[in-house]
N, C-alpha and C positions, 0 to 999 in steps of 0.2 A: 504494500500500500504506500501511497505517496502523501501521507498526511503531513501537512506543514512543510512541504518541500517546495521552496519558491524558485522560480526561474527555469530556464531551459538550458540543457547542456549541449545539445546538438551533436553529440558523439565527438566532442572535441575537448582537448585539455584547456586549461585556463588561458594560457597565452594565445592559443589559436582562436579561442572564443572572443577574447578581448580585441584581437586584430580584426576578426570578422565584424564585430559590432562597430568598430571605428570605421572600417572601410565602407560598410553598408550605409552608415549614418552620413558620412561625407559624400558618398555618391548620391544619396537621396537629396541632401541639401543643395548639392551642386546642380544636379540635373532635374530635380523636382519630380522625377518619375523613374522607377526602376522595375525591372521584371526579375522576380526571384521566387523561391519556394515559399509556401505558406508558413512553414515553421520559422524560416529566417525573417520573414516579414513581421510576424508577430513578435519575434525576438527583438527587432530593432525599432519597432513602432513606438514603444513607450519612451525609448531613449530620445528619439527625435522630438516627440511632443514635449518632453521635459526641457530640452534645449530651447525650443521656441518660447516656452513659458518663461524661462530664465531671461531670455532676450527682451520679452515684453515687459517684465518687471523692472529690468534695468533701464529701459527707455522711460517707463512711467516714473521711476524714482528721479531720473534726471529732469523730467518735465516738472514734477511737483516741487522740487527744491530749487529749480532754475539754475542748477549747476550741472554742466555737462560731465564733469568729472565724477558725479555721483553714480553714473552708469558704468564706470570703469571696472568696478568689482565684478559686475555681471559679465562683461566682456572677457575678463580674465578667467572666470569660471568656465565660460563657453569655450574659450581657447584651449584650456587645459583638457577639456573633454573631447576636443576635436583635433588633438595632436598639434596644437599651435599653428594651424593653417590660417594665415591672416586673410586670405581671399574668401574662404568660406565663412569665417567669423564676420567679416565685413558684410557679406551678402546676408547673413542671418540677421544682423542688426539693422542694416540699411534697407533691405528689400522685404525679407520674409516677416519679421516681427511687426512692422507697420501694416503689412497686408492683413494680419490676423488680429489687429488691435481691438476690433469690436467682437471678435469671436471668443467664447469662454472655454474653448478646448476643442478637441476633435479636429486636429489639423491635418490628419492623414486619412486616406481612404484605401481600402483593399478591394480590388476586383479579381474574382476568380477567373482564370483563363482555361482551366482544364488540366489534364495530366500531361506531364512531359513525355516525349516519345520514348526516350531510352530507358528510364527507370520507373515511369509511371508516378513520379512525384507531382503533387498538386502545385501547379504554377499559378502565381498571382501577379498582379500589377499593383505595386505600392506607390501611391502618389500623394502629393500635397494637395489639399482641397483648394479650390479657386486658383489653380495653377495657370500660368500663361503659356506653358509649353504646349505646342500643337500635338494632337494624337499621332501616334506612330503605328504603322502596320506591323503585324506579326509575321 
């Protein structure tokens, strides 16, 4: 039984799992839409939503206090969770967080695409809601 066992292991050791989470998170924030398996999408979804919330709170704090440096702490938290990738952190704070300013959560969406041909794994399209990226053909 799996009582009180949190999280997914995805048949990987800790280092591989952390690298997978980082790579999928960065890909989703950069491209705004990725095709992956259902298990991986569910694994990374909460991480992306938390990052967007951190960015929104940092922007709000900077607006409330009228000090732009008040949001620096949020940027540093986001940067540490994104492998200090300045380009993605800048996109997160300048493009994505303002886009979801009025939304109270639920920044991602999962579309089921059907099984993968080779191993029958359930494939999904994980995307950010209200994305500006045009749909792609499969």
